C-alpha positions as CSV (number, residue, x, y, z in Angstrom):
1,M,99.6,80.1,91.4
2,P,99.1,83.5,92.9
3,L,99.6,84.2,96.6
4,S,96.4,83.3,98.6
5,L,95.9,84.4,102.2
6,Y,93.3,83.6,104.9
7,N,91.3,86.7,105.9
8,T,90.0,86.4,109.5
9,L,87.3,89.0,108.5
10,T,85.8,86.9,105.8
11,R,86.8,83.6,107.1
12,A,88.0,82.5,103.8
13,K,91.2,82.1,101.8
14,A,91.4,84.2,98.6
15,P,93.9,85.4,96.1
16,F,95.8,88.5,97.4
17,Q,95.2,91.7,95.6
18,P,96.8,94.8,96.9
19,V,94.8,97.9,97.4
20,R,97.2,100.1,95.5
21,P,99.2,97.7,93.3
22,P,102.1,96.8,93.3
23,V,102.7,98.4,96.6
24,V,101.7,96.5,99.8
25,G,101.1,98.1,103.2
26,V,101.5,95.8,106.3
27,Y,100.8,96.6,109.9
28,L,101.7,94.4,112.7
29,C,100.7,95.2,116.3
30,G,104.0,95.4,118.2
31,P,104.8,95.1,121.9
32,T,103.7,97.1,124.9
33,V,107.2,97.9,126.3
34,Y,106.9,97.5,130.0
35,S,108.7,94.1,130.4
36,E,111.0,91.7,128.6
37,A,109.6,89.9,125.5
38,H,108.7,86.3,126.0
39,L,108.5,83.3,123.6
40,G,105.0,84.1,122.6
41,N,106.0,87.6,121.5
42,A,108.3,86.1,118.9
43,R,105.7,84.3,116.8
44,G,104.0,87.3,115.2
45,P,107.2,89.1,114.2
46,V,108.7,85.9,112.8
47,V,105.5,85.1,110.8
48,F,105.0,88.6,109.4
49,D,108.8,88.9,108.6
50,V,108.4,85.9,106.4
51,L,105.3,87.4,104.9
52,T,107.0,90.7,104.0
53,R,110.1,89.0,102.8
54,Y,108.0,86.8,100.6
55,L,105.9,89.8,99.3
56,R,109.3,91.5,98.3
57,H,110.5,88.3,96.7
58,L,107.3,88.4,94.6
59,G,108.2,91.9,93.6
60,H,106.0,93.9,95.7
61,P,107.3,97.1,97.3
62,V,106.3,96.7,100.9
63,R,105.8,99.4,103.6
64,Y,106.0,97.4,106.8
65,V,104.9,99.2,110.0
66,R,105.2,97.8,113.5
67,N,104.2,99.9,116.3
68,I,105.6,100.3,119.9
69,T,102.8,100.8,122.6
70,D,104.2,103.0,125.3
71,V,101.0,104.6,126.7
72,G,97.4,103.8,127.3
73,H,97.5,99.9,127.8
74,L,95.7,99.5,131.0
75,E,95.7,96.3,133.1
76,S,92.1,95.5,132.2
77,D,90.4,95.4,128.9
78,A,87.5,97.0,130.7
79,D,89.5,100.3,130.8
80,T,90.4,100.1,134.4
81,G,93.6,99.5,136.4
82,E,97.0,101.2,136.0
83,D,98.8,101.8,132.9
84,K,101.1,98.8,132.6
85,L,104.1,101.1,131.6
86,E,103.5,103.4,134.6
87,K,103.0,100.5,137.0
88,A,106.4,99.1,135.8
89,A,107.9,102.6,136.3
90,R,106.7,103.0,139.7
91,A,108.0,99.5,140.8
92,Q,111.4,100.4,139.3
93,R,111.4,104.1,140.4
94,L,112.1,105.2,136.9
95,E,110.4,107.6,134.4
96,P,107.9,105.7,132.2
97,M,109.9,106.7,129.1
98,Q,113.0,105.2,130.6
99,V,111.2,101.9,131.0
100,A,109.8,102.2,127.5
101,Q,113.1,103.0,125.9
102,H,114.9,100.2,127.7
103,Y,112.4,97.3,126.7
104,A,112.0,98.8,123.3
105,N,115.7,98.5,122.7
106,R,115.7,95.0,124.2
107,Y,112.8,93.9,122.0
108,R,114.6,95.3,118.8
109,A,117.8,93.4,119.7
110,H,115.9,90.2,120.2
111,M,114.0,90.5,116.9
112,A,117.3,91.0,115.2
113,Q,118.8,87.9,116.8
114,L,115.7,86.0,115.5
115,G,116.4,87.1,112.0
116,C,113.5,89.6,111.7
117,L,114.3,92.6,109.3
118,P,113.5,96.0,111.0
119,P,110.1,97.5,110.1
120,D,110.1,100.4,107.6
121,I,108.5,102.5,110.3
122,E,108.1,101.9,113.9
123,P,105.8,104.6,115.4
124,Q,105.3,105.0,119.0
125,A,101.9,105.7,120.6
126,S,103.2,108.7,122.7
127,G,104.6,110.4,119.5
128,H,101.2,110.4,117.8
129,I,98.8,112.0,120.4
130,T,97.7,114.7,117.8
131,E,96.6,112.0,115.3
132,Q,94.7,110.2,117.9
133,I,92.9,113.2,119.2
134,G,91.9,114.1,115.6
135,M,90.5,110.6,115.1
136,I,88.4,110.9,118.2
137,E,87.0,114.1,117.1
138,E,86.0,112.5,113.9
139,I,84.2,109.7,115.7
140,V,82.4,112.2,118.0
141,Q,81.4,114.2,115.1
142,N,79.9,111.2,113.4
143,G,77.9,110.3,116.4
144,F,79.7,107.1,117.6
145,A,81.3,108.5,120.7
146,Y,80.4,110.6,123.7
147,E,82.3,112.5,126.5
148,A,81.7,111.7,130.2
149,N,83.6,113.4,133.0
150,G,86.6,114.1,130.8
151,S,86.8,110.7,129.2
152,V,85.5,109.7,125.8
153,Y,83.9,106.4,125.1
154,F,83.0,104.6,121.8
155,D,79.2,104.0,121.6
156,V,79.0,100.4,120.7
157,P,75.2,100.0,120.7
158,R,74.9,103.2,118.4
159,Y,77.5,101.7,116.2
160,D,75.5,98.4,115.9
161,E,72.6,100.4,114.5
162,H,74.7,100.8,111.3
163,H,77.4,98.1,111.5
164,R,78.2,95.0,113.5
165,Y,80.6,95.2,116.3
166,G,81.9,91.6,116.8
167,R,82.0,90.5,113.1
168,L,85.8,90.1,113.2
169,S,85.8,87.9,116.3
170,N,82.3,86.4,115.4
171,R,81.3,87.3,119.0
172,S,77.6,87.8,119.9
173,V,76.6,90.6,122.3
174,A,76.2,87.9,125.1
175,D,79.8,86.7,124.4
176,Q,81.1,90.3,124.6
177,L,79.4,90.9,127.9
178,A,80.5,87.6,129.4
179,G,82.7,88.3,132.4
180,T,81.9,92.0,132.8
181,R,81.1,93.3,136.2
182,E,78.8,96.3,136.8
183,A,80.9,97.2,139.9
184,L,84.0,98.0,137.9
185,A,85.6,101.4,138.7
186,G,84.5,104.0,136.1
187,Q,81.8,101.6,134.7
188,D,79.1,104.1,135.7
189,E,80.5,106.6,133.1
190,K,79.7,104.2,130.2
191,R,76.2,104.1,128.6
192,S,76.9,100.4,128.0
193,P,79.3,97.8,129.3
194,Q,80.3,97.2,125.7
195,D,81.6,100.7,125.2
196,F,85.4,101.1,125.3
197,A,87.5,104.1,126.1
198,L,88.9,106.4,123.2
199,W,90.3,109.0,125.7
200,K,90.8,108.5,129.5
201,R,90.7,111.5,132.0
202,A,94.0,111.4,133.8
203,A,93.8,110.9,137.7
204,P,95.9,113.2,139.8
205,E,98.6,110.5,140.2
206,H,98.7,109.5,136.6
207,I,102.1,110.5,135.2
208,M,101.6,110.4,131.3
209,R,99.0,113.0,130.3
210,W,98.3,115.3,127.4
211,P,95.9,118.3,127.0
212,S,92.8,117.5,124.8
213,P,89.5,119.1,124.1
214,W,88.1,117.0,126.9
215,G,90.8,117.9,129.5
216,E,94.1,116.4,130.5
217,G,94.3,112.7,129.8
218,F,95.7,109.9,127.6
219,P,94.5,107.8,124.6
220,G,92.8,104.4,124.9
221,W,94.9,101.5,123.9
222,H,93.0,100.5,120.8
223,L,93.0,104.0,119.2
224,E,96.7,104.2,118.5
225,C,96.8,101.4,115.9
226,S,93.9,102.8,114.1
227,A,95.5,106.4,114.1
228,M,99.0,105.2,113.2
229,S,98.2,102.8,110.6
230,R,96.0,105.5,108.8
231,K,98.8,108.0,109.0
232,Y,101.4,105.6,107.5
233,L,99.4,103.4,105.2
234,G,96.2,105.1,104.4
235,A,92.5,104.8,105.4
236,E,92.4,101.5,103.9
237,F,95.5,99.3,103.5
238,D,96.4,95.7,102.6
239,I,97.3,93.4,105.6
240,H,96.9,93.9,109.4
241,G,98.6,91.3,111.5
242,G,98.7,90.3,115.1
243,G,98.2,87.5,117.6
244,L,95.0,85.6,117.9
245,D,94.7,87.1,121.5
246,L,94.3,90.5,119.9
247,M,91.4,89.7,117.8
248,F,89.0,90.7,120.6
249,P,88.8,93.3,121.8
250,H,91.8,95.1,120.3
251,H,91.3,94.5,116.6
252,E,87.5,94.5,116.9
253,C,87.8,98.0,118.4
254,E,90.2,99.0,115.6
255,I,87.7,98.2,112.9
256,A,84.9,100.0,114.8
257,Q,87.0,103.1,115.2
258,S,88.1,103.2,111.6
259,Q,84.5,102.7,110.3
260,G,83.2,105.4,112.8
261,S,85.7,107.8,111.8
262,H,85.9,109.7,108.4
263,S,87.8,106.7,107.0
264,H,84.6,104.5,106.9
265,T,86.7,101.4,106.2
266,D,87.5,98.0,107.9
267,E,91.1,99.5,108.2
268,A,92.7,96.5,106.5
269,R,91.5,94.6,103.5
270,V,93.0,91.4,105.0
271,W,93.2,90.5,108.7
272,M,95.8,87.9,109.6
273,H,96.1,86.2,113.0
274,N,98.8,84.0,114.2
275,N,97.9,81.3,116.8
276,M,99.3,81.0,120.4
277,I,102.2,79.1,121.8
278,T,102.1,76.7,124.8
279,V,105.0,75.2,126.8
280,N,105.0,71.5,127.5
281,G,101.4,71.5,126.8
282,A,100.4,74.4,129.1
283,K,99.7,78.0,128.7
284,M,102.7,80.2,129.5
285,S,102.3,81.6,133.0
286,K,104.5,82.9,135.7
287,S,102.5,81.0,138.4
288,V,103.1,77.8,136.6
289,G,106.8,78.3,136.3
290,N,106.9,78.0,132.5
291,F,107.1,81.6,131.5
292,I,110.1,82.0,129.2
293,T,111.6,85.3,128.2
294,L,113.6,85.3,125.0
295,T,116.8,86.3,127.0
296,D,116.3,83.2,129.2
297,L,115.4,81.0,126.2
298,F,118.6,81.8,124.4
299,A,120.8,81.5,127.5
300,G,118.9,78.6,129.0
301,P,117.7,76.5,130.8
302,A,114.4,78.2,131.6
303,G,110.7,77.7,132.0
304,G,110.6,73.9,132.0
305,L,113.2,73.6,129.1
306,S,116.4,71.8,130.0
307,Q,118.8,73.8,127.9
308,A,119.3,77.0,125.8
309,Y,118.0,77.2,122.2
310,S,119.7,79.6,119.7
311,P,117.7,82.2,118.0
312,M,117.7,80.5,114.5
313,V,116.6,77.3,116.0
314,V,113.7,79.1,117.6
315,R,112.9,80.7,114.3
316,F,113.0,77.3,112.5
317,F,110.8,75.9,115.3
318,L,108.2,78.6,114.8
319,L,108.2,78.0,111.1
320,Q,107.6,74.2,111.6
321,A,104.0,75.0,112.3
322,H,101.3,76.8,110.1
323,Y,100.9,80.3,111.6
324,R,97.2,79.7,112.2
325,S,97.9,76.5,114.2
326,P,98.9,76.3,117.8
327,V,102.4,75.3,118.5
328,D,103.8,73.7,121.7
329,A,107.3,74.3,122.8
330,S,109.2,71.4,124.4
331,D,112.6,70.0,124.5
332,D,111.7,67.4,122.1
333,A,110.2,69.8,119.7
334,L,113.1,72.2,119.9
335,Q,115.8,69.6,119.6
336,A,114.0,68.3,116.5
337,A,114.0,71.9,115.2
338,R,117.7,72.2,115.9
339,K,118.4,69.1,113.8
340,G,116.2,70.3,110.9
341,Y,117.9,73.8,110.9
342,R,121.3,72.3,111.0
343,K,120.3,70.0,108.0
344,L,119.3,73.1,106.0
345,M,122.5,74.9,106.7
346,N,124.5,71.8,105.7
347,G,122.5,71.9,102.5
348,L,123.7,75.5,101.9
349,R,127.3,74.1,102.2
350,L,126.5,71.3,99.8
351,L,125.4,73.7,97.1
352,D,129.0,75.0,96.7
353,K,130.3,71.5,96.3
354,L,127.6,70.7,93.7
355,A,128.4,73.9,91.7
356,A,132.0,72.9,91.5
357,G,131.2,69.5,89.9
358,A,128.3,70.6,87.9
359,P,128.6,69.7,84.2
360,A,128.3,72.3,81.5
361,A,126.0,70.2,79.3
362,P,122.3,70.7,79.7
363,G,121.6,67.1,80.8
364,R,118.7,64.9,80.1
365,P,115.4,66.8,79.7
366,E,113.4,64.5,81.9
367,A,115.9,64.6,84.7
368,A,116.2,68.4,84.4
369,A,112.5,68.8,84.5
370,E,112.2,66.8,87.6
371,L,114.7,68.9,89.5
372,R,113.1,72.0,88.5
373,A,109.7,70.7,89.7
374,L,111.2,69.9,93.0
375,A,112.7,73.4,93.3
376,A,109.4,75.0,92.5
377,K,107.5,73.3,95.4
378,P,108.6,75.5,98.3
379,A,107.2,78.6,96.7
380,E,104.0,76.8,95.7
381,F,103.3,76.0,99.4
382,L,104.3,79.6,100.5
383,D,101.6,80.8,97.9
384,D,99.1,78.7,99.8
385,D,98.5,81.1,102.8
386,L,102.2,81.0,103.7
387,N,102.3,77.3,104.5
388,T,105.8,77.3,105.9
389,P,105.8,73.7,107.3
390,R,105.1,72.3,103.9
391,A,107.6,74.7,102.2
392,L,110.2,73.2,104.8
393,A,109.2,69.7,103.8
394,A,109.6,70.5,100.2
395,L,113.0,72.0,100.9
396,F,114.1,68.8,102.5
397,D,112.8,66.9,99.5
398,L,115.0,69.0,97.3
399,L,117.9,68.6,99.6
400,K,117.5,64.9,99.5
401,R,117.7,65.2,95.8
402,F,120.9,67.3,96.1
403,N,122.5,64.7,98.2
404,T,121.8,62.0,95.6
405,L,123.3,64.1,92.9
406,A,126.4,64.7,95.1
407,A,126.9,61.1,95.5
408,A,126.2,60.1,91.9
409,P,128.1,61.7,89.1
410,A,126.0,60.0,86.4
411,A,122.9,61.5,88.1
412,L,124.4,64.9,88.3
413,A,125.3,64.7,84.6
414,E,121.6,63.7,83.8
415,A,120.4,66.7,85.7
416,G,122.6,69.0,83.8
417,G,124.3,72.3,85.0
418,E,121.5,74.7,84.1
419,A,118.8,72.9,86.1
420,L,121.0,72.4,88.9
421,G,121.9,76.1,89.0
422,A,118.4,77.1,89.0
423,A,117.5,74.6,91.7
424,A,120.4,75.6,93.9
425,A,119.3,79.3,93.5
426,A,115.7,78.5,94.5
427,Y,116.9,76.5,97.6
428,R,119.2,79.4,98.8
429,T,116.6,82.0,98.1
430,V,113.8,80.4,100.1
431,V,116.0,79.3,103.0
432,T,117.8,82.6,103.5
433,D,115.9,85.5,101.7
434,V,112.3,84.2,102.4
435,L,112.5,82.2,105.5
436,G,115.3,84.3,106.9
437,L,117.4,81.4,108.1
438,R,121.0,82.2,108.4
439,D,124.2,80.2,109.5
440,E,124.6,80.3,113.2
441,P,128.2,79.0,113.7
442,R,128.6,76.7,116.7
443,A,132.4,77.1,117.0
444,N,133.9,79.0,120.0
445,A,136.7,81.3,118.7
446,E,138.7,81.2,122.0
447,E,138.5,77.3,122.1
448,L,139.7,77.2,118.4
449,L,142.5,79.6,119.1
450,A,143.7,77.7,122.0
451,L,143.7,74.5,120.0
452,A,145.7,76.1,117.1
453,L,148.3,77.4,119.7
454,S,148.6,73.9,121.2
455,F,149.3,72.6,117.7
456,Y,151.9,75.2,117.1
457,A,153.7,74.5,120.4
458,E,153.6,70.8,119.5
459,A,155.0,71.4,116.0
460,K,157.7,73.6,117.4
461,A,158.7,71.0,120.0
462,D,158.9,68.5,117.2
463,K,161.1,70.9,115.2
464,A,158.5,70.6,112.4
465,Y,159.3,74.2,111.3
466,A,157.5,74.0,108.1
467,K,154.2,73.3,110.0
468,V,155.2,76.0,112.6
469,D,155.3,78.6,109.7
470,V,152.0,77.4,108.2
471,I,150.2,77.8,111.5
472,R,151.8,81.3,112.1
473,A,150.9,82.5,108.7
474,A,147.4,81.3,108.8
475,L,146.7,82.9,112.2
476,K,148.4,86.3,110.9
477,D,145.8,86.2,108.0
478,Q,143.2,86.1,110.8
479,G,144.8,89.2,112.6
480,I,146.5,87.2,115.2
481,V,150.2,87.2,116.0
482,I,151.9,84.4,117.9
483,K,154.5,85.4,120.5
484,D,157.0,82.9,122.0
485,T,157.8,84.0,125.5
486,K,159.6,82.4,128.4
487,A,156.2,81.7,130.0
488,G,155.2,79.8,126.8
489,V,153.1,80.5,123.7
490,E,151.0,83.6,123.8
491,W,149.0,85.6,121.1
492,A,148.1,89.1,120.5
493,Y,146.0,91.1,117.9
494,S,148.2,92.1,115.0
495,E,148.7,96.0,115.0
496,E,149.7,96.1,111.2
């Protein structure tokens, strides 16, 4: 069965067909780097990491682009308020780019901990001002934008004469205007409350500013993704991803910008949105006290959770729910995820044991076919709109079969070495290469070394010199030298 994906734009699931096969272009909206990444920021990168891994597993060369927003993201979607990055910089008495660099580095480190492969390209908005100005000029030239007092706004009513603004989010004009206030600062510059900023004139106190045909200013938040995705993936590319909260207005504006520019496309052929995360049934909020940064989650306890949870446990937890479904983080859910994750890791260890005892004979055809069918199930569910929870369930079914084979030599002989080898390879590939789950050793090296030294001291006191030599040699193989001193047993790193 070919890979099928749900397209938010068409509200239907369809077989995936690359724009320029076999190459696949994927764009994911990355973070605005003014603060620490939180638990909700992890879901999109994990989902689209699995997607890119799976596409590569299917044989597609993938160009994966994930941006960094370091300019233009104002506090309000109505194009008002301070730039989030500048506000953080003022509070910390730092340069905005210091703040951006610090949190971008923290974000990359957290994504690596979660097992997310780095994107092929990670463009920053501040490094692509020329491309953004060029795209604005195209939109103005095509009659879908206008200048007002040094700012440039996208003309949504004019666009609606030829297209439909709101078709991605399926919002009516009334829905789009809900909550808008005529008294908003700068609103009088806009011809319509629906219009959004492509370029904002910089106030005297605004730090980040660039020259443009309309005066000194900075780009609108929505513009960066349209300009950078086009630069690196083309006027039309395959998949655009992001959280459900970005569907409106951010992604809606992206489509309008691309259609209104010389691209004349919906930007991406497939728009994919991951759902939101709640904590103990409530939306994450600092005021509620359940806001959890990834740093605090990994160190624990934090935000209503009673303990720390490791990055791989968090990744497994996120994959337990379908990406289009909401997911609630709680101690019960995360502890269940930890058990499931460790069960899969024990399965990887079991494969080595099975391989050592596997028969050379091909086995009984029916038993071999049954094992191969079980091994094919995880990929079948991944083909169905990246259904990771059902893929995980299929992996546990396969693991249950492996445990049966390990306990019953007769059943192992019936399955045969060839089918076992193929099933083991499929299990390992899906767990590690596609789902991106890796072993996360729980052992504390210092505690294990202290235990080994205590055994060494005990053996020496008992004059069990053969055991003393074994312990000394084993530790030396690990680069550790034992030193017998008047104060007792000590250790040092080997300098050989």
